C-alpha positions in Angstrom: 75.3 40.1 63.2 74.5 42.1 66.2 77.1 44.8 66.9 77.4 47.0 70.0 79.2 50.3 70.1 80.0 51.9 73.5 79.3 55.5 72.7 79.3 57.0 76.2 82.1 59.4 75.1 80.2 60.6 72.0 79.8 64.1 73.3 83.5 64.6 74.1 86.2 66.1 71.9 88.8 63.8 70.3 87.3 60.3 71.0 83.8 61.8 70.5 84.6 62.9 67.0 85.9 59.4 66.2 82.7 57.9 67.5 80.4 60.3 65.7 82.1 59.9 62.4 82.4 56.1 62.7 78.7 55.8 63.3 77.9 58.2 60.5 79.9 56.2 58.0 78.8 52.8 59.2 75.2 53.8 58.8 75.9 54.4 55.1 78.2 51.4 54.4 76.4 48.6 56.2 73.1 47.3 54.9 72.6 44.1 56.9 73.7 44.1 60.5 72.0 45.3 63.6 73.7 48.0 65.8 73.1 48.8 69.5 74.6 52.2 70.6 75.2 52.6 74.3 74.8 56.2 75.5 74.7 58.2 78.7 71.4 59.8 79.5 72.0 63.3 78.1 73.3 61.9 74.8 70.5 59.3 74.7 68.0 62.1 74.4 69.7 63.8 71.5 71.1 60.8 69.5 69.0 60.0 66.4 69.3 56.4 65.2 70.3 56.5 61.5 67.8 53.8 60.5 65.6 51.0 61.8 68.6 48.6 62.2 70.2 51.0 64.7 68.9 51.0 68.3 70.0 53.0 71.4 70.3 51.9 75.0 71.0 53.9 78.1 74.3 53.1 79.8 74.5 55.8 82.4 77.8 54.9 84.0 80.7 57.3 83.8 84.0 56.1 82.3 87.1 55.6 84.5 84.9 54.4 87.5 84.5 51.3 89.5 80.9 51.1 88.5 81.9 51.0 84.9 83.6 47.7 85.4 80.7 46.2 87.5 77.6 47.6 85.8 78.6 47.9 82.1 79.1 44.1 81.6 75.5 43.5 82.8 74.1 46.2 80.5 76.0 44.7 77.6 75.1 41.1 78.3 71.4 41.9 78.2 71.8 42.6 74.4 73.4 39.3 73.4 75.9 41.0 71.2 78.0 39.1 68.6 80.7 41.7 68.7 81.2 44.8 71.0 83.3 47.8 69.9 84.8 49.8 72.8 86.4 52.9 71.1 88.6 53.6 74.1 91.2 51.8 76.2 89.0 51.1 79.2 87.5 47.7 78.3 84.8 46.1 80.6 87.2 43.4 81.7 84.4 41.2 83.2 82.5 41.1 79.9 82.8 37.5 78.7 82.0 37.9 75.0 84.0 39.1 72.0 85.0 42.7 72.0 87.3 45.1 70.0 89.2 48.0 71.5 90.3 51.2 69.8 93.4 52.6 71.6 94.0 56.2 70.6 97.2 56.7 72.6 99.2 55.3 75.5 99.9 58.5 77.3 99.1 56.8 80.6 102.2 54.6 80.1 104.6 57.4 79.5 103.5 60.3 81.8 103.4 59.6 85.6 103.6 63.1 87.1 100.2 63.3 88.6 99.7 66.7 87.0 96.9 65.3 84.8 94.8 64.6 87.8 92.9 66.6 90.4 93.5 63.9 93.0 96.1 63.9 95.7 99.3 62.1 94.6 98.7 58.9 96.7 95.1 58.5 95.2 96.4 59.3 91.8 99.0 56.5 92.0 96.3 54.1 93.1 94.0 55.1 90.3 96.8 55.0 87.7 97.6 51.4 88.8 93.9 50.6 88.3 94.0 52.1 84.8 97.1 50.2 83.9 95.5 46.9 85.2 92.4 47.5 83.1 94.5 48.4 80.1 96.7 45.4 80.4 93.9 42.9 81.0 91.7 44.6 78.4 94.2 44.3 75.5 94.9 40.7 76.3 91.3 39.7 76.4 90.3 41.8 73.3 89.6 39.8 70.2 91.3 42.6 68.2 92.7 46.1 68.7 92.3 49.1 66.4 94.5 52.1 66.7 94.9 55.4 64.8 98.6 55.4 63.8 101.5 53.1 63.3 103.4 55.1 66.0 100.8 54.0 68.6 100.7 50.4 67.1 104.4 50.2 67.8 103.8 51.3 71.4 101.1 48.7 71.9 103.3 46.0 70.5 106.5 47.1 72.4 105.1 48.1 75.8 102.1 45.8 76.1 103.5 42.7 74.5 100.7 42.4 72.0 101.2 40.5 68.7 101.4 42.8 65.7 98.8 40.7 64.0 96.3 41.6 66.7 96.6 45.3 66.0 95.3 47.2 62.9 95.8 50.8 62.0 92.8 52.9 60.9 93.6 56.5 60.2 91.2 59.2 61.3 90.2 62.1 59.0 89.0 65.7 59.1 85.6 66.1 60.6 83.2 67.3 57.8 81.3 69.3 60.4 84.3 71.6 60.8 85.3 71.8 57.1 81.8 72.7 55.8 80.5 74.7 58.8 80.7 78.2 57.3 77.3 79.0 55.9 76.9 82.8 55.3 79.1 85.7 54.3 79.3 87.1 57.8 80.8 83.9 59.1 83.7 84.2 56.7 84.8 87.5 58.3 87.8 86.9 60.7 86.6 86.6 64.3 90.0 87.8 65.4 91.6 90.8 63.7 95.1 90.2 62.2 97.2 87.0 62.0 97.8 84.9 65.1 99.1 81.5 66.2 96.5 79.0 67.1 96.4 76.1 69.6 93.4 73.7 69.7 92.9 71.0 72.3 93.2 70.2 76.0 96.1 71.3 78.1 97.0 68.1 79.9 100.7 67.9 80.9 101.7 65.8 77.9 100.5 68.7 75.7 103.6 70.5 76.9 102.0 73.9 77.1 104.1 75.2 80.0 107.4 74.7 78.1 105.8 76.1 74.9 104.6 79.2 76.6 108.2 79.8 77.9 109.4 79.6 74.3 106.5 81.9 73.2 107.5 84.4 75.8 111.1 84.5 74.5 109.7 84.9 71.0 107.5 87.9 72.1 110.5 89.5 73.9 113.0 89.1 71.0 111.0 89.2 67.7 110.0 92.2 65.7 107.0 90.3 64.3 105.1 89.5 67.4 101.9 87.6 66.7 99.3 86.9 69.5 98.4 83.3 70.5 94.8 82.1 70.5 94.1 78.9 72.6 90.9 76.9 72.0 89.7 74.4 74.6 87.0 73.6 77.1 86.4 75.2 80.5 88.0 72.9 83.0 90.5 72.9 85.9 93.5 72.6 83.6 92.5 75.7 81.7 91.9 77.6 84.9 95.5 76.6 85.9 96.7 77.8 82.6 95.2 81.3 83.1 97.1 81.5 86.4 100.4 80.6 84.6 99.7 83.2 81.9 99.2 85.8 84.6 102.5 84.8 86.3 104.4 85.0 83.0 102.8 88.4 82.2 101.4 86.9 79.0 97.7 87.5 79.6 97.7 90.5 77.2 99.3 88.4 74.4 97.3 85.2 74.8 93.6 84.8 74.3 91.7 81.7 75.5 88.4 80.8 73.8 86.4 78.0 75.4 83.6 75.6 74.2 83.6 77.0 70.7 81.3 75.5 68.0 82.5 74.1 64.7 81.7 77.3 62.8 83.9 79.3 65.0 86.7 76.7 64.9 86.5 76.7 61.1 86.9 80.5 61.1 89.9 80.4 63.5 91.7 77.8 61.4 91.2 79.7 58.2 92.6 83.0 59.5 95.5 81.6 61.6 99.1 82.2 60.6 99.8 78.7 61.9 98.5 76.0 64.2 101.0 75.1 66.9 101.1 71.6 68.4 103.9 71.3 71.0 102.8 67.9 72.4 105.3 65.5 73.7 103.0 62.6 72.7 100.0 62.2 70.5 98.0 59.4 69.1 97.2 61.1 65.8 97.0 64.9 66.0 93.7 65.5 64.3 93.8 69.3 64.6 96.9 69.3 62.4 94.9 67.8 59.5 92.0 70.1 60.2 94.3 73.1 60.0 96.0 72.0 56.7 92.6 71.3 55.2 91.5 74.9 56.0 94.6 76.6 54.7 96.7 77.1 57.9 100.3 76.2 58.3 101.3 73.7 61.0 104.2 74.0 63.4 104.5 70.9 65.6 106.8 69.0 67.8 109.3 66.7 66.3 107.8 63.3 67.3 107.2 60.2 65.2 103.4 60.4 64.9 103.5 63.9 63.4 106.1 62.8 60.8 103.9 59.8 60.0 100.7 61.8 59.5 102.0 65.1 58.2 105.3 64.3 56.4 106.9 67.4 55.0 103.7 69.5 55.1 104.5 70.7 58.6 107.4 72.6 60.2 108.9 70.9 63.2 110.3 72.2 66.5 112.1 70.7 69.4 109.3 71.1 71.8 111.4 70.8 75.0 113.9 73.5 73.9 112.5 77.0 74.5 115.1 78.6 72.3 114.1 76.4 69.3 110.4 77.1 70.0 111.2 80.9 69.9 113.2 80.6 66.7 110.6 78.5 64.9 107.8 80.9 65.9 109.8 83.9 64.6 110.4 82.1 61.3 106.8 81.0 61.0 105.4 84.5 61.8 106.8 86.0 58.5 105.9 83.3 56.1 103.3 84.1 53.4 100.0 82.3 53.0 100.2 78.8 51.5 100.7 78.8 47.8 98.3 77.2 45.3 100.9 74.4 44.7 101.2 73.8 48.4 97.4 73.6 48.7 97.2 71.1 45.9 99.9 68.9 47.6 97.8 69.1 50.8 94.6 68.1 49.0 96.4 65.1 47.5 97.9 64.2 50.9 94.4 64.3 52.5 93.2 61.5 50.2 95.1 59.1 52.5 92.7 60.0 55.4 89.0 59.3 55.1 86.3 58.3 57.6 84.9 56.1 55.0 88.0 54.0 54.8 88.2 53.9 58.6 84.7 52.6 58.8 85.3 50.0 56.0 88.3 48.6 57.9 86.4 48.7 61.2 83.4 46.9 59.7 85.8 44.3 58.1 87.3 43.7 61.6 83.8 43.2 63.1 83.2 40.4 60.5 86.6 38.8 61.0 86.1 38.7 64.8 82.6 37.4 64.5 83.7 34.6 62.1 86.8 33.6 64.1 
């Protein structure tokens, strides 16, 4: 069987970690199939094929563009693939052969404010309609759909009218590059002195950071145990906007933004945080929460179905649209002691449900089922 993997997002956060870990596990599990990995030019130079059955091809088209829909099908067709895996919602809808989609979330269906775009509102509306068209056509033409939680599967079935039998859940896991990235003694020393709250991820509107910061401001103004907030992300327009909001709210001296950090630094930040905060109004999985628990940090997250599914009673929950509740939960979290040995054992047992190996096994099984169908 000749399998193609669209890995143009391999260098990104989130989806990139999914692609990197999927390829790593598939290269160990599979002993018989051929794989073609499609990469943009920069990643093409750095990607090392795991073995002789893995080949790489340049696909230098950017995602979410018109050229993606026109050029990618031609690039893919040249390889005569038996099965194509697109680990993102944007399927090449003119590609005529079998393909599998991984849908990580359906944020695009639920948030239509325009704040997640740098485009003027009229252009944003047009582009959003294009995304919805590609998503709708893509899921109907897909041979099968993978997703990362039952919460998102329910969304796919409910809002896109897809048969439940066509959708399989494959849980993500903690990235081993983060968990094992501390090498020497100096790297174990706290990068930031004292305890702090930590946020990891982008700051798109559905992440709900504006409301969270209002709750954090109330907490700072009313609590006697005021912990700083450390925010980790990448240098983009949305983070530049966030800096402006922090200045307006007079929180710049309480909130530190770290951008483009490596896995070693992220490991250190997780280990020494009082708690990871995740105030999102919607998530597909919430991988930072598992990473934080695995490295000994508490988790305070929004009260949404996917977090209950993934974290159970190992997290504390807040009403993320209520600034008073955010303030109260931060104050309670700030005085809690480090996780006990019993709690850490429960977390370790819980983590056994989430492995990249199992995700790769289910994904490989799906490749075979689609090929044989």
